[in-house]
C-alpha positions in Angstrom: 112.0 168.4 107.2 109.9 170.9 109.0 110.6 174.6 108.6 111.9 174.9 112.1 114.5 172.1 111.4 115.6 173.8 108.1 116.1 177.1 110.0 117.9 175.3 112.7 120.3 173.6 110.2 120.8 176.9 108.5 121.7 178.7 111.6 124.1 175.8 112.5 125.8 176.1 109.1 126.0 179.9 109.5 127.6 179.5 112.8 130.2 177.2 111.5 130.8 179.7 108.6 131.3 182.5 110.9 133.6 180.6 113.2 135.8 179.5 110.3 135.8 183.0 108.9 137.0 184.3 112.3 139.8 181.7 112.5 140.9 182.8 108.9 141.4 186.4 110.2 144.1 185.2 112.6 147.3 184.6 110.8 148.9 181.2 111.4 152.3 181.2 113.2 153.9 178.5 111.0 153.7 177.0 107.5 153.1 173.6 109.2 149.4 174.6 109.6 149.0 174.4 105.8 147.1 171.0 105.9 144.8 172.4 108.5 144.1 175.5 106.7 143.3 173.5 103.5 140.8 171.3 105.3 139.2 174.4 106.8 139.0 176.0 103.4 137.4 172.7 102.0 134.9 172.6 104.8 134.0 176.3 104.2 133.2 175.6 100.6 131.2 172.5 101.5 129.2 174.6 104.2 128.6 177.2 101.6 127.5 174.7 99.2 125.0 173.2 101.6 123.5 176.6 102.4 123.1 177.4 98.8 121.3 174.0 98.3 118.9 174.7 101.2 118.3 178.2 100.0 117.5 177.1 96.5 114.9 174.5 97.7 112.7 177.2 99.2 
């Protein structure tokens, strides 16, 4: 993968992370959103893991 592609992928993951963080700052209006919140939490951890893998390969 070219350096530009790695940087582009990193930026995309960072944008996703920031979007998820912004959503987590807004409290949910009902407890029926718990499965959605859990899936977002899992996605956030997966994204952080991917970023750490990319960073460690450099």
